[in-house]
Structure formats: C-alpha cells, structure tokens
gemmi code that builds the backbone of each chain (N, CA, C; Angstrom):
import gemmi

chains = {
    "A": [
        ("UNK", (9.012, -20.333, -8.252), (8.861, -20.130, -9.678), (10.168, -19.553, -10.231)),
        ("UNK", (10.752, -20.236, -11.198), (12.024, -19.804, -11.734), (11.836, -18.530, -12.535)),
        ("UNK", (12.877, -17.721, -12.534), (12.706, -16.422, -13.165), (13.968, -15.912, -13.823)),
        ("UNK", (13.736, -15.275, -14.977), (14.738, -14.437, -15.624), (14.091, -13.064, -15.722)),
        ("UNK", (14.743, -12.097, -15.145), (14.153, -10.761, -15.064), (15.012, -9.757, -15.798)),
        ("UNK", (14.382, -9.029, -16.698), (15.055, -7.950, -17.408), (14.619, -6.635, -16.789)),
        ("UNK", (15.552, -5.730, -16.678), (15.323, -4.533, -15.863), (14.256, -3.611, -16.424)),
        ("UNK", (14.064, -3.596, -17.724), (13.079, -2.683, -18.310), (12.257, -3.406, -19.355)),
        ("UNK", (10.967, -3.071, -19.450), (10.144, -3.585, -20.547), (10.268, -2.709, -21.778)),
        ("UNK", (10.356, -1.405, -21.551), (10.448, -0.444, -22.648), (11.545, 0.577, -22.323)),
        ("UNK", (12.320, 0.905, -23.361), (13.353, 1.929, -23.228), (13.348, 2.785, -24.469)),
        ("UNK", (13.520, 4.082, -24.281), (13.722, 4.992, -25.403), (15.021, 5.738, -25.148)),
        ("UNK", (15.937, 5.639, -26.091), (17.247, 6.264, -25.932), (17.574, 7.095, -27.185)),
        ("UNK", (18.503, 8.011, -27.012), (18.923, 8.849, -28.120), (20.131, 8.244, -28.823)),
        ("UNK", (20.241, 8.510, -30.097), (21.399, 8.084, -30.882), (22.678, 8.565, -30.205)),
        ("UNK", (23.647, 7.647, -30.089), (24.927, 7.979, -29.485), (25.026, 7.712, -28.001)),
        ("UNK", (23.905, 7.485, -27.344), (23.930, 7.189, -25.910), (24.525, 5.814, -25.649)),
        ("UNK", (25.093, 5.652, -24.486), (25.531, 4.332, -24.024), (24.349, 3.726, -23.267)),
        ("UNK", (23.979, 2.516, -23.652), (22.764, 1.896, -23.120), (23.120, 0.587, -22.425)),
        ("UNK", (22.544, 0.385, -21.257), (22.757, -0.849, -20.501), (21.425, -1.587, -20.376)),
        ("UNK", (21.416, -2.848, -20.784), (20.270, -3.721, -20.558), (20.708, -4.778, -19.559)),
        ("UNK", (19.926, -4.872, -18.484), (20.315, -5.762, -17.396), (19.418, -6.986, -17.348)),
        ("UNK", (20.015, -8.102, -16.956), (19.288, -9.362, -16.863), (19.766, -10.121, -15.632)),
        ("UNK", (18.828, -10.620, -14.847), (19.145, -11.383, -13.642), (18.345, -12.674, -13.655)),
        ("UNK", (19.019, -13.787, -13.313), (18.326, -15.074, -13.214), (18.559, -15.662, -11.828)),
        ("UNK", (17.555, -16.411, -11.359), (17.633, -16.957, -10.001), (17.732, -18.474, -9.999)),
        ("UNK", (18.174, -19.057, -11.104), (18.207, -20.513, -11.233), (19.614, -21.086, -11.120)),
        ("UNK", (20.591, -20.236, -10.813), (21.976, -20.678, -10.697), (22.501, -21.300, -11.995)),
        ("UNK", (22.002, -20.799, -13.120), (22.431, -21.308, -14.418), (23.800, -20.769, -14.797)),
        ("UNK", (24.611, -21.644, -15.413), (25.903, -21.204, -15.905), (25.784, -20.406, -17.205)),
        ("UNK", (24.889, -20.860, -18.079), (24.773, -20.234, -19.400), (23.792, -19.070, -19.377)),
        ("UNK", (24.202, -17.981, -19.980), (23.285, -16.858, -20.174), (23.483, -16.304, -21.573)),
        ("UNK", (22.406, -15.755, -22.132), (22.376, -15.365, -23.538), (21.659, -14.025, -23.705)),
        ("UNK", (22.091, -13.299, -24.734), (21.332, -12.158, -25.208), (20.971, -12.395, -26.673)),
        ("UNK", (19.658, -12.308, -26.959), (19.144, -12.430, -28.313), (18.475, -11.114, -28.709)),
        ("UNK", (18.456, -10.915, -30.003), (17.725, -9.791, -30.560), (16.636, -10.356, -31.460)),
        ("UNK", (15.410, -9.805, -31.337), (14.280, -10.288, -32.129), (13.757, -9.191, -33.036)),
        ("UNK", (13.727, -9.476, -34.321), (13.191, -8.552, -35.309), (12.172, -9.267, -36.180)),
        ("UNK", (11.106, -8.570, -36.589), (10.072, -9.211, -37.416), (10.661, -9.817, -38.679)),
        ("UNK", (10.275, -11.063, -38.945), (10.741, -11.740, -40.147), (12.133, -12.335, -40.040)),
        ("UNK", (12.812, -12.059, -38.932), (14.171, -12.589, -38.756), (14.274, -13.551, -37.590)),
        ("UNK", (13.241, -13.667, -36.804), (13.308, -14.530, -35.632), (14.229, -13.947, -34.577)),
        ("UNK", (14.802, -14.814, -33.764), (15.745, -14.399, -32.732), (17.155, -14.697, -33.206)),
        ("UNK", (18.052, -13.762, -32.976), (19.450, -13.933, -33.356), (20.328, -13.704, -32.139)),
        ("UNK", (21.332, -14.545, -32.001), (22.198, -14.526, -30.826), (23.230, -13.409, -30.943)),
        ("UNK", (23.271, -12.557, -29.919), (24.240, -11.457, -29.905), (25.517, -11.894, -29.184)),
        ("UNK", (25.363, -12.308, -27.949), (26.472, -12.773, -27.117), (25.948, -13.844, -26.180)),
        ("UNK", (26.845, -14.698, -25.729), (26.486, -15.582, -24.645), (27.656, -15.727, -23.685)),
        ("UNK", (27.336, -16.218, -22.506), (28.330, -16.397, -21.457), (28.110, -17.753, -20.822)),
        ("UNK", (29.179, -18.506, -20.625), (29.058, -19.838, -20.039), (29.631, -19.904, -18.626)),
        ("UNK", (30.090, -18.747, -18.142), (30.585, -18.690, -16.769), (30.859, -17.228, -16.445)),
        ("UNK", (31.085, -16.965, -15.177), (31.403, -15.603, -14.769), (32.660, -15.140, -15.514)),
        ("UNK", (32.593, -13.948, -16.024), (33.672, -13.290, -16.769), (34.004, -13.972, -18.086)),
        ("UNK", (33.282, -15.006, -18.463), (33.521, -15.682, -19.737), (32.418, -15.283, -20.708)),
        ("UNK", (32.796, -14.975, -21.924), (31.815, -14.555, -22.917), (32.314, -14.940, -24.299)),
        ("UNK", (31.366, -15.135, -25.185), (31.705, -15.403, -26.579), (30.725, -14.678, -27.475)),
        ("UNK", (31.208, -14.285, -28.628), (30.344, -13.608, -29.594), (29.363, -14.600, -30.193)),
        ("UNK", (28.178, -14.074, -30.460), (27.195, -14.845, -31.191), (27.247, -14.496, -32.662)),
        ("UNK", (26.090, -14.450, -33.287), (26.025, -14.223, -34.727), (26.050, -12.752, -35.122)),
        ("UNK", (25.602, -11.869, -34.236), (25.517, -10.438, -34.575), (26.080, -9.580, -33.441)),
        ("UNK", (27.374, -9.697, -33.107), (27.918, -8.958, -31.954), (28.289, -7.504, -32.220)),
        ("UNK", (28.293, -7.114, -33.496), (28.796, -5.764, -33.823), (27.930, -4.695, -33.168)),
        ("UNK", (28.598, -3.776, -32.482), (27.904, -2.671, -31.836), (27.478, -2.971, -30.409)),
        ("UNK", (27.773, -4.192, -29.949), (27.375, -4.617, -28.599), (28.585, -5.132, -27.829)),
        ("UNK", (28.488, -5.044, -26.518), (29.415, -5.738, -25.638), (28.606, -6.262, -24.458)),
        ("UNK", (29.224, -7.098, -23.648), (28.522, -7.688, -22.519), (29.432, -7.704, -21.305)),
        ("UNK", (28.785, -7.908, -20.169), (29.514, -8.004, -18.910), (28.834, -9.031, -18.032)),
        ("UNK", (29.661, -9.897, -17.438), (29.121, -10.863, -16.458), (30.094, -10.953, -15.292)),
        ("UNK", (29.842, -10.124, -14.319), (30.679, -10.066, -13.124), (30.192, -11.015, -12.037)),
        ("UNK", (28.910, -11.328, -12.049), (28.324, -12.283, -11.111), (27.532, -13.315, -11.897)),
        ("UNK", (27.417, -14.491, -11.324), (26.787, -15.601, -12.043), (25.356, -15.278, -12.442)),
        ("UNK", (24.635, -14.574, -11.593), (23.220, -14.363, -11.831), (22.918, -13.185, -12.758)),
        ("UNK", (23.904, -12.394, -13.095), (23.650, -11.149, -13.817), (24.440, -11.084, -15.114)),
        ("UNK", (23.729, -10.717, -16.183), (24.367, -10.629, -17.508), (23.874, -9.344, -18.151)),
        ("UNK", (24.791, -8.457, -18.454), (24.428, -7.141, -18.976), (24.814, -7.015, -20.440)),
        ("UNK", (23.934, -6.415, -21.191), (24.205, -6.102, -22.598), (24.427, -4.599, -22.703)),
        ("UNK", (25.488, -4.222, -23.384), (25.869, -2.812, -23.483), (25.894, -2.393, -24.940)),
        ("UNK", (25.184, -1.322, -25.233), (25.271, -0.686, -26.548), (26.178, 0.521, -26.361)),
        ("UNK", (27.371, 0.436, -26.888), (28.394, 1.461, -26.623), (27.964, 2.829, -27.138)),
        ("UNK", (27.359, 2.859, -28.297), (26.881, 4.109, -28.892), (25.638, 3.759, -29.715)),
        ("UNK", (24.487, 3.920, -29.089), (23.254, 3.424, -29.693), (23.000, 4.057, -31.057)),
        ("UNK", (22.507, 3.226, -31.953), (22.135, 3.716, -33.284), (20.714, 3.275, -33.598)),
        ("UNK", (20.091, 3.939, -34.554), (18.688, 3.647, -34.855), (18.490, 2.212, -35.335)),
        ("UNK", (19.507, 1.616, -35.944), (19.346, 0.235, -36.398), (19.446, -0.781, -35.261)),
        ("UNK", (19.632, -0.296, -34.057), (19.583, -1.165, -32.886), (18.219, -1.106, -32.191)),
        ("UNK", (17.288, -0.399, -32.783), (15.902, -0.439, -32.314), (15.374, -1.850, -32.539)),
        ("UNK", (14.951, -2.501, -31.454), (14.587, -3.904, -31.540), (14.051, -4.388, -30.199)),
        ("UNK", (13.621, -5.662, -30.187), (13.280, -6.348, -28.944), (14.490, -7.175, -28.524)),
        ("UNK", (14.897, -7.031, -27.274), (16.043, -7.770, -26.755), (15.566, -8.762, -25.689)),
        ("UNK", (15.993, -9.998, -25.856), (15.581, -11.067, -24.948), (16.803, -11.694, -24.297)),
        ("UNK", (16.747, -11.808, -22.999), (17.785, -12.482, -22.230), (17.301, -13.877, -21.895)),
        ("UNK", (18.208, -14.827, -21.836), (17.844, -16.199, -21.490), (18.954, -16.838, -20.676)),
        ("UNK", (18.589, -17.884, -19.952), (19.594, -18.654, -19.225), (19.274, -20.129, -19.352)),
        ("UNK", (20.298, -20.953, -19.188), (20.098, -22.402, -19.199), (21.235, -23.061, -18.427)),
        ("UNK", (20.995, -24.272, -17.998), (22.082, -25.030, -17.401), (22.910, -25.630, -18.533)),
        ("UNK", (24.154, -25.960, -18.274), (24.973, -26.559, -19.326), (24.632, -28.028, -19.517)),
        ("UNK", (25.155, -28.614, -20.572), (24.931, -30.024, -20.830), (24.130, -30.231, -22.087)),
        ("UNK", (23.998, -31.477, -22.464), (23.226, -31.813, -23.658), (21.892, -32.403, -23.242)),
        ("UNK", (21.058, -32.623, -24.221), (19.732, -33.128, -23.894), (18.766, -32.000, -23.649)),
        ("UNK", (17.711, -32.304, -22.931), (16.668, -31.303, -22.695), (17.154, -30.284, -21.671)),
        ("UNK", (17.769, -29.259, -22.167), (18.250, -28.170, -21.312), (17.649, -26.888, -21.851)),
        ("UNK", (16.333, -26.773, -21.685), (15.659, -25.644, -22.303), (16.121, -24.325, -21.698)),
        ("UNK", (16.091, -23.304, -22.530), (16.430, -21.968, -22.084), (15.192, -21.312, -21.486)),
        ("UNK", (15.405, -20.555, -20.440), (14.345, -19.771, -19.811), (14.588, -18.309, -20.174)),
        ("UNK", (13.512, -17.668, -20.598), (13.640, -16.319, -21.129), (13.037, -15.263, -20.203)),
        ("UNK", (13.603, -14.073, -20.269), (12.994, -12.917, -19.639), (11.838, -12.400, -20.478)),
        ("UNK", (11.213, -11.352, -19.991), (10.009, -10.835, -20.645), (10.334, -9.936, -21.833)),
        ("UNK", (11.613, -9.645, -22.029), (12.005, -8.835, -23.175), (12.071, -7.355, -22.858)),
        ("UNK", (12.977, -6.673, -23.538), (13.083, -5.208, -23.461), (12.925, -4.663, -24.872)),
        ("UNK", (11.907, -3.838, -25.039), (11.717, -3.219, -26.359), (12.439, -1.883, -26.350)),
        ("UNK", (13.531, -1.813, -27.097), (14.370, -0.627, -27.149), (14.084, 0.162, -28.419)),
        ("UNK", (13.848, 1.443, -28.238), (13.706, 2.348, -29.377), (14.820, 3.384, -29.292)),
        ("UNK", (15.581, 3.512, -30.389), (16.649, 4.515, -30.455), (16.212, 5.609, -31.427)),
        ("UNK", (16.163, 6.830, -30.923), (15.662, 7.935, -31.758), (16.781, 8.941, -32.052)),
    ],
    "B": [
        ("UNK", (26.965, -25.350, -41.236), (26.242, -24.365, -40.429), (24.825, -24.851, -40.180)),
        ("UNK", (24.296, -24.434, -39.027), (22.942, -24.837, -38.688), (21.923, -23.860, -39.262)),
        ("UNK", (20.759, -24.376, -39.588), (19.699, -23.528, -40.113), (18.346, -24.095, -39.739)),
        ("UNK", (17.423, -23.206, -39.414), (16.044, -23.586, -39.143), (15.144, -22.829, -40.111)),
        ("UNK", (14.212, -23.522, -40.720), (13.312, -22.885, -41.682), (11.861, -23.123, -41.277)),
        ("UNK", (11.136, -22.033, -41.131), (9.686, -22.089, -40.907), (9.049, -21.348, -42.076)),
        ("UNK", (8.319, -22.061, -42.889), (7.826, -21.497, -44.149), (6.443, -20.874, -44.042)),
        ("UNK", (5.803, -20.987, -42.902), (4.446, -20.451, -42.720), (4.505, -19.177, -41.873)),
        ("UNK", (4.434, -18.006, -42.490), (4.472, -16.777, -41.686), (3.250, -16.643, -40.781)),
        ("UNK", (2.095, -17.097, -41.273), (0.879, -16.992, -40.482), (-0.090, -18.099, -40.818)),
        ("UNK", (-0.901, -18.465, -39.833), (-1.904, -19.506, -40.040), (-3.146, -19.216, -39.227)),
        ("UNK", (-4.288, -19.678, -39.754), (-5.543, -19.640, -39.016), (-5.958, -21.072, -38.690)),
        ("UNK", (-6.616, -21.245, -37.561), (-7.199, -22.542, -37.223), (-8.484, -22.277, -36.439)),
        ("UNK", (-9.457, -23.134, -36.637), (-10.703, -23.030, -35.872), (-10.492, -23.633, -34.491)),
        ("UNK", (-11.123, -23.015, -33.538), (-11.089, -23.542, -32.176), (-11.502, -25.005, -32.178)),
        ("UNK", (-10.794, -25.806, -31.374), (-11.028, -27.241, -31.182), (-10.461, -28.100, -32.310)),
        ("UNK", (-9.953, -27.489, -33.368), (-9.322, -28.286, -34.417), (-7.827, -28.442, -34.142)),
        ("UNK", (-7.211, -29.391, -34.828), (-5.766, -29.593, -34.735), (-5.062, -28.753, -35.801)),
        ("UNK", (-3.826, -28.383, -35.500), (-3.040, -27.594, -36.460), (-1.591, -28.076, -36.423)),
        ("UNK", (-0.955, -28.055, -37.582), (0.450, -28.447, -37.703), (1.273, -27.253, -38.146)),
        ("UNK", (2.305, -26.960, -37.384), (3.232, -25.885, -37.734), (4.522, -26.530, -38.231)),
        ("UNK", (4.966, -26.100, -39.413), (6.087, -26.760, -40.067), (7.438, -26.205, -39.618)),
        ("UNK", (8.413, -27.103, -39.571), (9.785, -26.717, -39.246), (10.726, -27.698, -39.924)),
        ("UNK", (11.666, -27.196, -40.691), (12.735, -28.035, -41.208), (14.057, -27.471, -40.715)),
        ("UNK", (15.045, -28.349, -40.636), (16.323, -27.921, -40.078), (17.457, -28.494, -40.906)),
        ("UNK", (18.611, -27.934, -40.714), (19.798, -28.405, -41.404), (20.982, -28.336, -40.450)),
        ("UNK", (21.677, -29.437, -40.321), (22.877, -29.498, -39.496), (23.695, -30.692, -39.930)),
        ("UNK", (24.989, -30.596, -39.731), (25.862, -31.734, -40.018), (26.237, -32.475, -38.736)),
        ("UNK", (25.801, -31.942, -37.588), (26.092, -32.607, -36.321), (25.170, -33.808, -36.143)),
        ("UNK", (25.704, -34.943, -35.704), (24.844, -36.107, -35.470), (23.996, -35.975, -34.204)),
        ("UNK", (24.429, -35.113, -33.291), (23.713, -34.935, -32.028), (23.198, -33.505, -31.933)),
        ("UNK", (21.900, -33.385, -31.779), (21.289, -32.052, -31.708), (19.947, -32.165, -30.997)),
        ("UNK", (19.429, -31.034, -30.615), (18.117, -30.986, -29.969), (17.234, -29.973, -30.665)),
        ("UNK", (15.969, -30.262, -30.701), (15.002, -29.380, -31.346), (13.968, -28.944, -30.317)),
        ("UNK", (13.651, -27.673, -30.326), (12.729, -27.079, -29.361), (11.640, -26.314, -30.096)),
        ("UNK", (10.504, -26.230, -29.443), (9.457, -25.301, -29.864), (9.144, -24.377, -28.687)),
        ("UNK", (9.048, -23.085, -29.023), (8.680, -22.068, -28.043), (7.450, -21.319, -28.530)),
        ("UNK", (6.662, -20.866, -27.580), (5.479, -20.048, -27.848), (5.735, -18.645, -27.313)),
        ("UNK", (5.391, -17.649, -28.115), (5.534, -16.266, -27.667), (4.191, -15.545, -27.800)),
        ("UNK", (3.463, -15.399, -26.705), (2.205, -14.629, -26.752), (2.495, -13.153, -26.993)),
        ("UNK", (1.452, -12.382, -27.139), (1.624, -10.960, -27.412), (2.331, -10.238, -26.273)),
        ("UNK", (2.315, -10.809, -25.091), (3.004, -10.196, -23.948), (4.526, -10.255, -24.077)),
        ("UNK", (5.028, -11.131, -24.942), (6.455, -11.094, -25.256), (7.318, -12.200, -24.679)),
        ("UNK", (6.902, -12.836, -23.587), (7.786, -13.853, -23.020), (7.812, -15.104, -23.884)),
        ("UNK", (8.919, -15.801, -23.877), (9.075, -17.042, -24.634), (8.803, -18.210, -23.686)),
        ("UNK", (7.892, -19.073, -24.094), (7.470, -20.186, -23.258), (7.894, -21.485, -23.930)),
        ("UNK", (8.666, -22.287, -23.230), (9.095, -23.584, -23.753), (7.897, -24.518, -23.853)),
        ("UNK", (7.774, -25.213, -24.986), (6.663, -26.135, -25.190), (7.100, -27.592, -25.195)),
        ("UNK", (8.132, -27.918, -26.005), (8.431, -29.323, -26.239), (9.844, -29.457, -26.776)),
        ("UNK", (10.456, -30.609, -26.495), (11.838, -30.896, -26.898), (11.913, -32.273, -27.562)),
        ("UNK", (12.758, -32.342, -28.586), (13.041, -33.625, -29.244), (14.538, -33.756, -29.434)),
        ("UNK", (15.120, -34.814, -28.922), (16.529, -35.084, -29.145), (16.744, -35.890, -30.411)),
        ("UNK", (17.888, -35.707, -31.029), (18.128, -36.356, -32.321), (18.185, -37.876, -32.203)),
        ("UNK", (18.485, -38.388, -31.034), (18.565, -39.833, -30.855), (17.308, -40.420, -30.227)),
        ("UNK", (16.335, -39.569, -29.948), (15.093, -40.072, -29.359), (14.355, -40.926, -30.380)),
        ("UNK", (13.949, -42.094, -29.932), (13.281, -43.022, -30.849), (11.817, -42.665, -31.062)),
        ("UNK", (11.226, -42.089, -30.048), (9.796, -41.761, -30.137), (9.597, -40.263, -30.274)),
        ("UNK", (8.499, -39.911, -30.919), (8.139, -38.511, -31.026), (7.755, -37.975, -29.649)),
        ("UNK", (8.201, -36.749, -29.365), (7.906, -36.140, -28.071), (6.448, -35.701, -27.992)),
        ("UNK", (5.893, -35.802, -26.808), (4.542, -35.285, -26.548), (4.542, -34.578, -25.205)),
        ("UNK", (3.783, -33.482, -25.133), (3.592, -32.733, -23.899), (2.162, -32.212, -23.903)),
        ("UNK", (1.270, -32.967, -23.284), (-0.130, -32.551, -23.245), (-0.722, -32.472, -24.643)),
        ("UNK", (-1.214, -31.284, -25.024), (-1.819, -31.126, -26.352), (-0.785, -30.913, -27.450)),
        ("UNK", (0.483, -30.847, -27.091), (1.546, -30.627, -28.067), (2.241, -31.951, -28.386)),
        ("UNK", (2.495, -32.171, -29.645), (3.312, -33.299, -30.054), (4.229, -32.849, -31.176)),
        ("UNK", (5.341, -33.536, -31.277), (6.332, -33.174, -32.281), (6.435, -34.325, -33.268)),
        ("UNK", (6.157, -34.035, -34.517), (6.255, -35.031, -35.591), (7.675, -34.964, -36.152)),
        ("UNK", (8.536, -35.833, -35.623), (9.970, -35.812, -35.935), (10.259, -36.810, -37.046)),
        ("UNK", (10.701, -36.294, -38.182), (11.088, -37.149, -39.300), (12.547, -36.846, -39.620)),
        ("UNK", (13.417, -37.662, -39.051), (14.846, -37.378, -39.089), (15.408, -37.387, -40.501)),
        ("UNK", (14.989, -38.351, -41.310), (15.524, -38.457, -42.670), (15.145, -37.228, -43.501)),
        ("UNK", (13.986, -36.673, -43.227), (13.532, -35.485, -43.947), (13.967, -34.198, -43.261)),
        ("UNK", (14.600, -34.329, -42.102), (15.035, -33.179, -41.307), (13.858, -32.229, -41.046)),
        ("UNK", (12.778, -32.816, -40.562), (11.634, -31.986, -40.210), (11.207, -32.277, -38.774)),
        ("UNK", (10.665, -31.266, -38.136), (10.253, -31.361, -36.724), (9.004, -30.501, -36.551)),
        ("UNK", (7.906, -30.978, -37.085), (6.674, -30.200, -37.082), (5.967, -30.291, -35.738)),
        ("UNK", (5.408, -29.179, -35.301), (4.645, -29.123, -34.061), (3.171, -29.330, -34.374)),
        ("UNK", (2.552, -30.245, -33.661), (1.119, -30.479, -33.802), (0.435, -30.047, -32.506)),
        ("UNK", (-0.530, -29.157, -32.641), (-1.338, -28.733, -31.497), (-2.717, -29.336, -31.696)),
        ("UNK", (-3.145, -30.149, -30.769), (-4.469, -30.761, -30.879), (-5.490, -29.888, -30.145)),
        ("UNK", (-6.734, -29.963, -30.585), (-7.834, -29.268, -29.898), (-7.475, -27.824, -29.572)),
        ("UNK", (-7.242, -27.028, -30.606), (-6.787, -25.644, -30.425), (-7.720, -24.855, -29.517)),
        ("UNK", (-7.103, -23.984, -28.734), (-7.843, -23.093, -27.827), (-7.515, -21.644, -28.194)),
        ("UNK", (-8.400, -20.743, -27.807), (-8.169, -19.329, -28.114), (-6.831, -18.844, -27.556)),
        ("UNK", (-6.457, -19.394, -26.406), (-5.191, -19.005, -25.786), (-3.956, -19.507, -26.520)),
        ("UNK", (-4.158, -20.319, -27.540), (-3.019, -20.782, -28.343), (-2.603, -19.740, -29.376)),
        ("UNK", (-3.385, -18.702, -29.547), (-3.013, -17.642, -30.491), (-1.721, -16.983, -30.026)),
        ("UNK", (-0.697, -17.073, -30.846), (0.633, -16.596, -30.456), (1.582, -16.799, -31.627)),
        ("UNK", (2.816, -16.350, -31.441), (3.896, -16.655, -32.376), (4.575, -17.920, -31.873)),
        ("UNK", (4.910, -18.810, -32.790), (5.565, -20.066, -32.451), (6.910, -20.144, -33.162)),
        ("UNK", (7.937, -20.470, -32.372), (9.290, -20.553, -32.918), (9.833, -21.970, -32.764)),
        ("UNK", (10.418, -22.446, -33.831), (11.187, -23.680, -33.818), (12.656, -23.298, -33.616)),
        ("UNK", (13.374, -24.081, -32.835), (14.770, -23.763, -32.569), (15.590, -25.036, -32.465)),
        ("UNK", (16.859, -24.921, -32.768), (17.772, -26.052, -32.660), (18.939, -25.655, -31.768)),
        ("UNK", (19.308, -26.587, -30.913), (20.403, -26.382, -29.991), (21.704, -26.816, -30.659)),
        ("UNK", (22.730, -26.022, -30.486), (24.029, -26.395, -31.025), (25.101, -25.884, -30.065)),
        ("UNK", (26.348, -26.234, -30.342), (27.445, -25.739, -29.517), (27.679, -26.562, -28.265)),
        ("UNK", (27.233, -27.821, -28.286), (27.497, -28.700, -27.154), (26.865, -28.200, -25.878)),
        ("UNK", (27.659, -28.167, -24.803), (27.109, -27.832, -23.488), (26.721, -26.370, -23.364)),
        ("UNK", (27.140, -25.549, -24.318), (26.778, -24.135, -24.205), (25.315, -23.897, -24.567)),
        ("UNK", (24.682, -24.859, -25.246), (23.245, -24.787, -25.520), (22.801, -23.525, -26.226)),
        ("UNK", (23.582, -23.083, -27.175), (23.132, -21.967, -27.992), (21.965, -22.441, -28.853)),
        ("UNK", (21.050, -21.523, -29.124), (19.883, -21.850, -29.934), (19.913, -21.046, -31.222)),
        ("UNK", (19.554, -21.703, -32.314), (19.290, -20.993, -33.553), (17.804, -21.129, -33.828)),
        ("UNK", (17.173, -20.010, -34.138), (15.720, -19.956, -34.261), (15.287, -19.813, -35.713)),
        ("UNK", (14.085, -20.312, -35.990), (13.424, -19.993, -37.238), (12.786, -18.618, -37.148)),
        ("UNK", (12.123, -18.219, -38.232), (11.531, -16.888, -38.289), (10.156, -16.812, -37.643)),
        ("UNK", (9.613, -17.967, -37.267), (8.359, -17.978, -36.528), (7.129, -18.118, -37.393)),
        ("UNK", (6.059, -18.634, -36.778), (4.740, -18.730, -37.406), (3.728, -18.103, -36.460)),
        ("UNK", (2.966, -17.157, -36.957), (1.923, -16.515, -36.157), (0.628, -17.289, -36.319)),
        ("UNK", (0.167, -17.867, -35.228), (-1.054, -18.675, -35.250), (-2.217, -17.884, -34.673)),
        ("UNK", (-3.303, -17.866, -35.399), (-4.525, -17.216, -34.917), (-5.622, -18.272, -34.808)),
        ("UNK", (-6.152, -18.440, -33.605), (-7.228, -19.399, -33.372), (-8.549, -18.646, -33.409)),
        ("UNK", (-9.437, -19.103, -34.281), (-10.716, -18.419, -34.467), (-11.831, -19.155, -33.742)),
        ("UNK", (-12.734, -18.411, -33.082), (-13.839, -19.080, -32.374), (-14.866, -19.655, -33.340)),
    ],
}
model = gemmi.Model(1)
for chain_id, residues in chains.items():
    chain = gemmi.Chain(chain_id)
    for i, (resn, *xyz) in enumerate(residues, 1):
        res = gemmi.Residue()
        res.name, res.seqid = resn, gemmi.SeqId(i, " ")
        for name, pos in zip(("N", "CA", "C"), xyz):
            atom = gemmi.Atom()
            atom.name, atom.element = name, gemmi.Element(name[0])
            atom.pos, atom.b_iso = gemmi.Position(*pos), 0.0
            res.add_atom(atom)
        chain.add_residue(res)
    model.add_chain(chain)
structure = gemmi.Structure()
structure.add_model(model)
structure.setup_entities()
C-alpha cells in the first residue's frame, strides 16, 4: 500500500518558534509538495520539489522554507511561527510526467500557533 | 493564470440519488489535466477521477463520472447512487507546470448524504 506519511497529526507551537513538519513517501516519487488548507480557500501550494535538493516556490511561500536532502523526505520549515500560520498542512508526492499522474497525499498536520 | 471555481459551498443529497458537483476552470494552456479529490472528515485526500484535456470520452471510475465540457471549461463530477460514506468535502483541481504536476485547487464543496 503506497504511503505518504506526515510526522504529526496535531501540533501546537508558540509564536516565534521554529517549526519543522516532516513528510516521507515510499513510492520513489520525484515530485513532492507542501500545501496549506484553509476554510473557504481550498488548498494552496507553498513549495514543491522535483528532485533532491531542488525546490521552487509555490503561490504562498512567505514565512516558509523547505528542505529535501533525500528523495523520500520533504520538510517544511516555519522559521518563526506566527498565528496566521495556524492551518492544516498537507504533503503530497507524485511521479513526473503528463497525463494521469495523480498526487498522493499524507493525512495532514493541523498546526495551531498560539 | 490558472483558476478553478467551485460555486457550491455545500450540498445535500438523499441516499441512493445522483448528485452533480460543479467545477469550472480557466487556463490558456492547450494541455492540462483535471482531477477530483475527496476529503473525508479524517483529513486525507483521496483521488477519485482524472480527465485529460485531449481525452475524447468523459472519464468514469465506478460510481464517479466526469462531465467534461471543454468549450464551456467545465468538469463536473457526477456521483451516482449516493451512499452515506460519500459525505465529505470534494475538491476539483487542475494540473499545470508540465512534468512538475503542480495542482491548483478549487475551494471545495461539502456534500452531505442524508438517509
């Protein structure tokens, strides 16, 4: 059974803390993504990576950074957490190419910044 | 720029009836893919169905079918014979960025199936 696993389902952090969200996939996918989900806004792309050590900004990268040192692992970093980063974070992976290359998602991390 | 619009924030349907969830999209790319995902209350995103822009026939996957009208830029999801387990949030998404397969999502439709 293919899997994308996020390290935490729920996190509570304090304003100003450095926060790491971890994601691991076992499908040998080149592409990995971090999305943020907010009510009424759907999912928005924060960052994505198409290879080890390669990354590109998505639509809302401000306040975030990422790291991909190994193919299977993609980390999202909140350098200094703020209350407006309270949200659901979803990691996904997919193989490259066009056509039916659906993304597989993790179970999500609900982050609360207080 | 790409855009996905889902105009139905919430919908009710009776068990065993069919329901259509609306999705319109906007893109200037001639080649694109459209996806529907289901998100139950547990939070995971489940892939349901895919339609490619050059596909001649509407996609079907079991009880799910996609009513693809290219000229109108619509890609509505039809769920036949609704079940209680279909109650969830449904997202329409479009793939862009070539091989990188980035997705742009709509705002979602919350479907409630009533017994």
